C-alpha positions in Angstrom: 0.8 10.3 -42.1 0.9 7.6 -39.5 0.2 10.1 -36.7 -2.7 11.4 -38.8 -4.1 7.8 -39.1 -3.8 7.4 -35.3 -5.7 10.6 -34.7 -8.4 9.6 -37.2 -9.1 6.5 -35.2 -10.8 8.9 -32.7 -12.8 11.2 -35.0 -13.0 9.3 -38.3 -12.5 5.6 -37.7 -14.1 4.3 -40.9 -11.7 6.5 -43.0 -8.7 5.7 -40.8 -9.1 1.9 -40.9 -9.7 1.8 -44.7 -6.3 3.4 -45.1 -4.6 1.3 -42.4 -5.9 -2.0 -43.8 -4.9 -1.1 -47.3 -1.4 -0.1 -46.2 -0.7 -1.7 -42.8 2.5 -0.4 -41.1 4.0 -1.8 -37.9 5.5 1.6 -37.1 2.1 2.9 -36.2 1.5 -0.1 -34.0 4.8 0.5 -32.2 3.9 4.2 -31.6 0.6 3.2 -30.0 2.4 0.6 -27.8 5.0 3.1 -26.6 2.4 5.8 -26.0 0.3 3.3 -23.9 3.2 2.1 -21.8 4.5 5.6 -21.2 1.2 7.1 -20.1 0.3 4.1 -18.0 3.7 4.3 -16.2 3.1 8.0 -15.8 -0.3 7.3 -14.3 1.1 5.0 -11.7 4.0 7.3 -10.9 1.5 10.2 -10.4 -0.6 8.0 -8.2 2.3 6.8 -6.1 3.8 10.3 -5.8 0.6 11.2 -4.0 0.6 8.1 -1.8 2.6 8.0 1.4 3.1 5.1 3.7 4.2 5.1 7.3 7.6 3.8 8.2 8.3 2.3 11.6 11.3 1.4 13.8 11.7 -1.5 13.9 10.6 -2.0 10.3 7.0 -3.1 9.7 7.9 -6.8 9.2 10.0 -6.8 12.4 7.7 -5.0 14.8 8.0 -7.7 17.5 11.8 -7.1 17.8 11.8 -4.4 20.5 9.6 -6.5 22.8 11.7 -9.6 22.6 13.1 -10.2 26.1 15.7 -12.7 24.8 17.2 -10.4 22.1 20.0 -9.3 24.5 19.2 -5.6 24.1 17.1 -5.3 27.2 18.7 -4.7 30.6 16.9 -4.5 34.0 17.6 -3.3 37.5 18.6 -5.6 40.3 15.9 -8.1 41.2 13.8 -7.3 38.1 13.1 -10.1 35.6 12.3 -9.6 31.9 10.7 -12.5 30.1 8.6 -13.3 27.1 5.0 -14.1 28.0 3.4 -16.4 25.4 0.1 -16.8 27.3 -0.8 -13.1 27.1 0.4 -11.5 23.8 -1.0 -8.3 22.4 -2.7 -9.8 19.4 -3.1 -7.3 16.7 -3.7 -9.2 13.4 -4.1 -7.1 10.3 -4.6 -8.0 6.6 -1.4 -8.4 4.6 -1.8 -8.2 0.9 1.6 -9.8 0.2 0.3 -13.1 1.6 -1.8 -13.3 -1.6 -5.2 -14.2 -0.1 -8.5 -12.5 -0.1 -9.6 -10.4 2.9 -12.2 -13.0 3.8 -9.5 -15.6 4.3 -8.2 -15.6 7.8 -4.8 -16.9 6.7 -4.3 -13.5 5.1 -4.1 -11.9 8.5 -0.9 -11.6 10.5 -0.2 -10.7 14.2 2.3 -7.9 13.5 3.6 -7.7 17.1 4.3 -11.4 17.4 2.9 -14.2 19.6 4.2 -13.0 22.9 4.4 -9.9 25.1 7.4 -8.8 27.2 6.8 -9.1 30.9 8.7 -7.0 33.5 8.2 -8.2 37.1 9.7 -7.9 40.5 8.9 -8.9 44.1 8.8 -6.2 46.7 11.2 -4.0 44.7 10.8 -0.3 43.9 11.6 1.3 41.6 11.3 -1.2 38.8 13.5 -0.4 35.8 14.1 -1.8 32.3 16.2 -0.3 29.5 16.4 -1.0 25.8 19.8 0.0 24.2 22.0 -1.0 21.2 18.8 -1.6 19.2 18.2 1.6 17.3 19.4 5.0 16.4 16.4 7.0 15.2 15.9 10.6 14.1 12.9 12.4 15.5 13.5 15.7 13.7 11.0 17.1 11.2 11.8 14.6 8.5 12.0 11.6 10.9 9.8 9.8 13.3 7.1 11.9 14.9 5.4 9.4 17.3 6.3 6.7 19.8 3.8 4.1 20.7 3.7 1.3 23.2 0.9 -1.0 24.4 1.0 -1.7 28.1 -0.9 -3.9 30.5 -0.5 -3.3 34.2 -1.1 -6.5 36.1 -3.1 -6.5 39.4 -1.5 -3.3 40.8 -1.0 0.0 39.0 2.4 1.8 39.5 2.4 4.9 41.7 4.6 6.7 39.2 5.8 5.9 35.6 8.5 7.5 33.6 9.8 7.1 30.0 13.4 8.2 29.3 14.9 8.6 25.8 18.7 8.7 25.7 20.7 10.6 23.0 24.1 8.9 22.2 25.0 8.3 25.9 23.5 8.1 29.4 24.3 11.7 30.2 22.0 13.2 27.6 18.3 12.4 27.9 14.7 13.5 27.7 12.0 12.3 30.2 8.2 12.0 30.0 5.9 11.4 32.9 3.6 8.5 32.1 2.0 8.4 35.6 -1.4 9.8 34.6 -1.6 7.2 31.8 -0.8 4.1 33.8 -1.8 4.8 37.4 -5.5 4.7 36.7 -6.9 1.6 38.3 -9.5 1.3 35.5 -6.8 0.2 33.1 -5.4 -2.6 35.3 -5.3 -6.0 33.4 -6.2 -4.3 30.1 -4.1 -3.5 27.1 -3.6 0.3 27.1 -2.2 2.0 24.0 0.0 5.0 24.7 1.1 7.2 21.7 3.3 10.2 22.4 4.4 12.9 20.0 8.1 13.2 19.9 10.6 15.7 18.4 11.6 19.3 19.1 8.0 20.7 19.1 6.4 17.8 21.1 4.8 18.7 24.4 5.4 17.0 27.7 9.1 16.2 27.4 11.7 17.7 29.6 15.5 17.7 29.3 16.6 15.4 32.2 20.3 15.9 31.7 23.0 17.0 29.4 22.3 18.2 25.9 20.3 15.6 24.1 19.4 15.8 20.5 16.1 14.6 18.9 18.2 13.7 15.8 19.9 10.8 17.7 17.7 8.8 20.0 19.7 5.7 20.8 18.2 4.1 23.9 15.2 4.2 26.2 14.3 3.3 29.8 11.1 2.6 31.6 10.9 3.3 35.4 8.0 2.4 37.7 7.5 2.8 41.4 5.1 0.7 43.4 3.8 0.6 47.0 5.9 -1.4 49.4 5.4 -5.2 49.7 4.1 -5.3 46.1 4.5 -8.0 43.5 4.9 -5.8 40.5 4.2 -6.9 36.9 3.8 -5.0 33.7 3.5 -6.3 30.2 4.6 -4.6 27.0 2.7 -5.8 23.9 4.1 -3.3 21.4 6.8 -0.7 21.4 7.9 1.2 18.3 8.6 4.5 16.6 6.4 5.7 13.8 5.1 8.8 12.0 7.7 9.0 9.3 6.0 9.0 5.9 7.5 8.3 2.4 6.1 7.7 -1.0 7.1 4.6 -2.9 8.5 6.9 -5.6 11.0 8.2 -3.0 12.3 4.8 -1.8 11.7 2.4 -4.7 11.5 4.4 -7.9 13.5 1.9 -10.0 11.6 -1.1 -8.7 8.3 0.6 -9.5 9.5 1.4 -13.1 10.5 -2.2 -13.8 7.3 -3.5 -12.3 5.0 -1.2 -14.3 7.0 -1.7 -17.6 6.4 -5.4 -17.2 2.7 -5.2 -16.3 1.7 -2.7 -18.9 3.8 -4.2 -21.7 2.1 -7.5 -21.0 -1.3 -5.8 -20.8 -1.0 -4.3 -24.3 0.7 -7.2 -26.0 -1.8 -9.7 -24.5 -4.7 -7.5 -25.6 -3.2 -7.0 -29.1 -2.5 -10.7 -29.8 -5.6 -12.0 -28.1 -7.9 -9.7 -30.0 -6.2 -10.4 -33.3 -6.3 -14.1 -32.7 -10.0 -14.1 -31.7 -11.1 -11.9 -34.7 -9.0 -14.2 -37.0 -10.7 -17.4 -35.6 -14.1 -15.8 -36.1 -13.3 -14.9 -39.7 -12.0 -18.4 -40.5 -14.9 -20.0 -38.8 -17.3 -17.9 -40.9 -15.3 -18.8 -44.1 -14.3 -15.3 -44.6 -11.2 -14.5 -46.6 -8.7 -12.6 -44.5 -5.0 -12.2 -43.8 -3.2 -11.7 -40.5 -1.2 -8.5 -41.0 -3.9 -6.0 -41.9 -6.0 -7.3 -38.9 -3.0 -7.3 -36.6 -2.0 -3.7 -37.4 -5.6 -2.4 -37.4 -6.2 -3.7 -33.9 -3.0 -2.1 -32.6 -4.3 1.2 -34.0 -7.7 0.5 -32.3 -5.9 0.2 -29.0 -5.2 3.9 -29.2 -8.4 4.1 -27.3 -6.5 2.6 -24.3 -3.9 5.4 -24.7 -6.7 7.9 -24.3 -7.9 6.0 -21.2 -4.3 6.1 -19.8 -4.1 9.8 -20.4 -7.4 10.4 -18.5 -6.2 8.3 -15.6 -2.9 10.2 -15.6 -4.6 13.5 -15.4 -6.9 12.3 -12.6 -4.0 10.8 -10.6 -2.0 14.0 -11.0 -4.9 16.1 -9.6 -5.7 13.7 -6.7 -4.8 14.8 -3.2 -2.0 13.4 -1.1 -3.0 10.5 1.2 -1.2 9.0 4.2 -1.5 5.3 4.9 -0.7 4.3 8.6 1.7 1.4 9.0 -1.0 -1.1 9.7 -3.1 -0.1 6.7 -0.2 0.1 4.3 0.4 -3.7 4.8 -3.0 -4.4 3.2 -2.8 -2.0 0.3 -3.6 -3.6 -3.1 -4.2 -2.7 -6.7 -7.7 -3.0 -8.1 -8.1 -4.3 -11.7 -7.8 -0.7 -13.0 -4.4 -0.2 -11.4 -5.7 2.0 -8.6 -4.4 1.6 -5.1 -7.0 0.7 -2.4 -7.4 -1.0 0.9 -10.1 -3.7 0.9 -13.1 -2.6 3.0 -13.7 -6.2 4.2 -10.4 -5.9 6.2 -11.2 -2.6 8.0 -13.1 -4.1 11.0 -9.9 -5.5 12.6 -8.1 -2.2 12.7 -7.9 0.1 15.7 -10.4 2.9 16.0 -7.7 5.4 15.0 -6.7 3.4 11.9 -10.4 3.0 10.9 -10.7 6.8 11.1 -7.6 7.1 8.9 -9.1 4.6 6.4 -12.3 6.7 6.3 -10.3 9.8 5.4 -8.3 8.0 2.8 -11.4 6.5 1.3 -12.9 9.9 0.9 -9.8 11.4 -0.6 -9.4 8.7 -3.2 -13.0 8.2 -4.1 -12.8 10.7 -7.0 -9.8 8.9 -8.6 -11.5 5.5 -8.2 -14.6 6.9 -9.8 -12.7 8.2 -12.8 -10.7 5.0 -13.3 -13.7 2.8 -13.2 -15.8 5.1 -15.4 -13.2 5.5 -18.1 -12.7 1.7 -18.0 -16.3 1.2 -19.1 -16.2 4.0 -21.6 -13.0 2.9 -23.2 -14.0 -0.7 -23.7 -17.4 0.2 -25.1 -15.6 2.6 -27.4 -13.1 -0.2 -28.3 -16.0 -2.5 -29.1 -17.4 0.1 -31.5 -14.0 0.5 -33.1 -13.7 -3.3 -33.4 -17.1 -3.3 -35.1 -15.8 -0.8 -37.7 -12.7 -3.0 -38.3 -14.8 -6.1 -38.9 -17.0 -4.1 -41.3 -14.0 -2.7 -43.2 -12.4 -6.2 -43.6 -15.7 -8.1 -44.2 -18.3 -5.7 -45.5 -20.6 -8.6 -46.3 -21.1 -9.3 -42.6 -24.3 -7.9 -41.1 -24.1 -5.3 -38.4 -25.2 -7.8 -35.7 -22.5 -10.2 -36.8 -19.9 -7.4 -36.6 -21.0 -6.4 -33.1 -21.0 -10.0 -31.8 -17.5 -10.7 -33.1 -16.2 -7.5 -31.6 -18.0 -7.8 -28.3 -17.2 -11.5 -27.7 -13.5 -11.0 -28.6 -13.2 -8.1 -26.1 -15.0 -10.0 -23.3 -12.7 -13.0 -23.7 -9.7 -10.7 -23.8 -10.8 -9.0 -20.5 -11.2 -12.3 -18.8 -7.8 -13.6 -19.9 -6.2 -10.3 -18.8 -7.7 -10.5 -15.3 -6.5 -14.1 -14.9 -3.0 -13.7 -16.3 -2.0 -10.1 -15.9 -4.3 -8.8 -13.1 -5.2 -5.5 -14.8 -7.6 -4.7 -17.6 
């Protein structure tokens, strides 16, 4: 009988609420609450199972670690100095949603590679070598990191040759990559030059320099540069990290997501339920209408079955949406809109690299259908809820005119939406 009453809210609301108000049962309200929370959590899990973010080594919040000359992990050849250069950092500031500011607020942007670059310099010495060891042990196999990036500035003189070496476990096993064509061009002198290399078993350009290295265990790297004789050599590293490994939040934080969503959507329903009931009740008392709390309270819980339908539509749309991949610098700025849909604020796109802006454009296109569905069903559901609220007012107070019923319902829902935005963040 209770399930029939819930179903009738959709196709025969006047009949349903007449029965509900005559015999209000909290069990029906509890069923609607559980359905809403279950479907909303399902919607978010479906969305996040299709959302992958890029991992880095070092982790995203520690991206300056590998270019810290004082960390103790860098070693240099004889006569070669490695220092931190605070006057010439590679400043790449991106929007970070966790800072809690709007994209138009500059305090919400963070230089993810720190406030200094690492400088390698030597006087009349060639080759110039610097090695990073005891800082990482990364896998570059198919389920690991697929790219290595560093941002380099050659100062005054370009090197004649440049080589990157990856060591596997020890110095006897290593891969090499010739960077000469990327750094010897005089047109890039005194400019930050981003170098991104594919890494792993199928990557092109790498050669086995010695032993039997494994892409599953890359544990150290070395940079070698040769210069013309009588040269004061200097090269600055503004960023150096592994990336290209993608995971969904469901994979690495399933329990955390569950707890977060249970809290948010429980609050959303309970706040909506109590606020709507309280506002309707205040209107009735203000208009000298005779009413009691329980029938109104239970009736509005049944009315919120419309939000269950909305959650089901969102779940279906999220389950059908394509998989999207957020680069490391975009993932820092990902937020929820008020409908619970993941997005990156377009106001923050302009500071991204051209490559990340292209990735954003792709992501925006792939998620546009989901965002259209969630925003459209939001409008439909609350208009529908307003109509249901009008029916409830008419059932409880048949002497009220149609205009009065509509005003009570519409104002109560508008106030509830405003409070939800301010206190819960979702509507």
